[in-house]
FIPA-959340 format. One record per residue (C-alpha): residue in one letter; z, y, x. Coordinates in pm, whole numbers, plus 50000, padded with zeros to 5 digits. Example, Ala and Ser with C-alpha at 12.3 -4.5 7.8 and 13.67 -1.06 7.14 Angstrom:
2
A507804955051230 S507144989451367 
END
This chain:
176
M500125000249994 R500855025250273 D497235020950424 R496035029650077 V498115060450061 E497215071950398 A493465067050319 A493875088550019 L495665116250215 R492835115550459 E490335118150180 I492005147650016 G492535164650336 A496275160750373 S497935150150687 P499045112150694 D502255125950856 L503015142650511 L504995110450419 E507355113750704 Q507395152150706 R508615154350349 G510365119950329 L508025110350034 P508605074849905 I505615051249826 F505605035749480 E503905004549356 E502245008849029 A503774991648721 S501674964548558 D503784955948254 L503724987348037 S504534994147671 V503615023047447 A506565046047456 H505165075147258 V501995084547060 S501075121247072 E500015141446751 S496435138246894 G496715099346902 R497195095647298 E499425067447390 H501825073647660 C503055042347836 L506255032548033 I507634999248156 P509334982147857 P513024990147933 A512065027447993 A510095028547687 S512875014147471 A515355039747631 W512945068047559 Q512625058347206 R516385057247163 M516915089647342 R514215107247131 E515925095946820 A519205105846921 A517825139646997 V516125142546657 G519405131346502 E520895165246664 G517955186046564 V516155185246910 V512535173546928 L511575156547247 V507675151947316 M506195131247574 I503545149347761 S502785123448020 G503955087148097 F502495061548334 R499865075448570 S497815051248804 F496985057249168 A493435064849072 Q494235089748792 Q496595106749042 L493785109849292 E491265122949026 L493965149848923 I494205162249295 R490245160649330 A489945183349012 H492425208149157 L490535208549493 T487205212649290 S488845243949126 G489455259049468 Q493135253549521 S494375243749864 I495675208549941 D499085224450041 E499325242849719 I498275211649509 L500855189349674 T503775211749576 I502745205549209 L501315170349219 A502495140149426 P500135124849669 P498505091749525 G501015063649586 C503915088149594 S504255098449212 E507195084149005 H504565081048727 H503175051348916 T506395032648840 G506155035248463 R509585050648468 A508655088148468 A508045111648174 D506915146948153 I508765160047857 G508215190047649 T509135204647299 P507285221047031 G506945260047109 C507125257247482 K503945255147707 P503845221947857 L504785216548203 S506215250948256 E509535263548398 R510135278748055 F511315245147938 E514705249348118 Q515285277847847 T514895253247542 D517335233747334 A515445201647447 F516205208647817 H519755215847743 W520185186447537 L518495165247813 G520895177748060 A523975169147849 N522665135847743 A519725121247911 D522045101848164 S523555081447900 F519935067747809 G519185061148195 F517165092448261 R517595118248536 M515745149448624 S513825141748944 Y512775173749106 P515485203149079 R515115235249256 S514915230849636 N514455193349612 P514095176649943 F510445164349867 G508865197049858 Y507895198349499 C508125228349276 Y511105228449031 E510025205848739 P512585207448462 W510315186348243 H509975157148474 W512645129948400 C512645095748535 F514435062848408 T516765048348641 R518135020048466 Y521725031748562 G522635052348260 R525495044248031 G524785024447727 V521295013547845 
END
């Protein structure tokens, strides 16, 4: 897998030393996925079965308290991650800028089928403004009990921008 990641880094113009420089983990792609959420447009978002089940319980608990959680993104393959980066490169962004908002292929928690980008109605998806919503505050108080944690707080050690919307199922929450 490491060879594949390093080849992708070379292809997109990033240094193969990036992994060590930023301490980036390499993740294997999940193969056993379940539909965790279906968006209003009908798009299916998948997670590994225990994460999908925990997401559904968490979402129902939030709704019970008047908070709406919407999954914006779940599982994403290595190939999809590479395509996202290529699209950003085509739009003129530098690879250094891109790799603060997207993980290199092979280094995304989305590959594991445990990561979910979460939004709520009335808030632009994937924006820092999410931290000002009831949904974010609810997650901060309750996500751990369903096994989820926010992956990329401000000044995270991996060099990614602050992502209040990105939560990962760790399997270690209370009541999971």
